N, C-alpha and C positions, 0 to 999 in steps of 0.2 A: 567248266560243267558235265554235272552228275546224269549220266540216263541211272533210268530206275524199270529193274524189272515190272513182267504186269500178273496179277494177282493181288492177295491179303497186304500180303507183308512189301508189295516192290520194295525188294532189297537191289540198293545202288548194283547193279551190271558191266561197267563205264567207267573212266575217269574220259572229257576230249578236252579239247584247247577251245576256246570257245569259236563264234564260224566253221566249226567242223561241218563239211559238209555229209558223215552219218550222223547224229546227231540226230535221236530220235525225238518219238513229243513228247514222249513223259523225259522230261528231265530241265533241270534247274540249273539255276549260275553259284555258282560257290567261291568260296576265298584260295591264296593257297592254301591256304593252313590247311583246312579243309581238304582241298584236293589231296597234298598232299598223305592225310592224315588217310581218307580211303587208298591210297593205291597202294603206303602199308600195310594198311590191313585186309590186301588181296584184294581189290577194286581191278581189274584185266585195266590195262591203258589204253586205250585205242588204237588200231592199227592204223587206223589211216592219218591221224592224226601227230601223234606218237606227244602226249604229255609230260609223259616220265622225261621222257630228253630235255623237252625246252620246262620241266621246272629241277632239272637237273638229277634228277632219281638213278641211281649206277644199278644193277642187279649183285 
């Protein structure tokens, strides 16, 4: 899941795992490749559900 910010641009602010309790109302489902691309592009991983760990992304 990708959570977007508020405003005109609504840029992505977090990547979440599906079912995360912290997902806001401004979110949409994405596939694995889109989530990996977002994380590689600098979108933060949710610190609660840690999608980066689930996807095998290492710093």
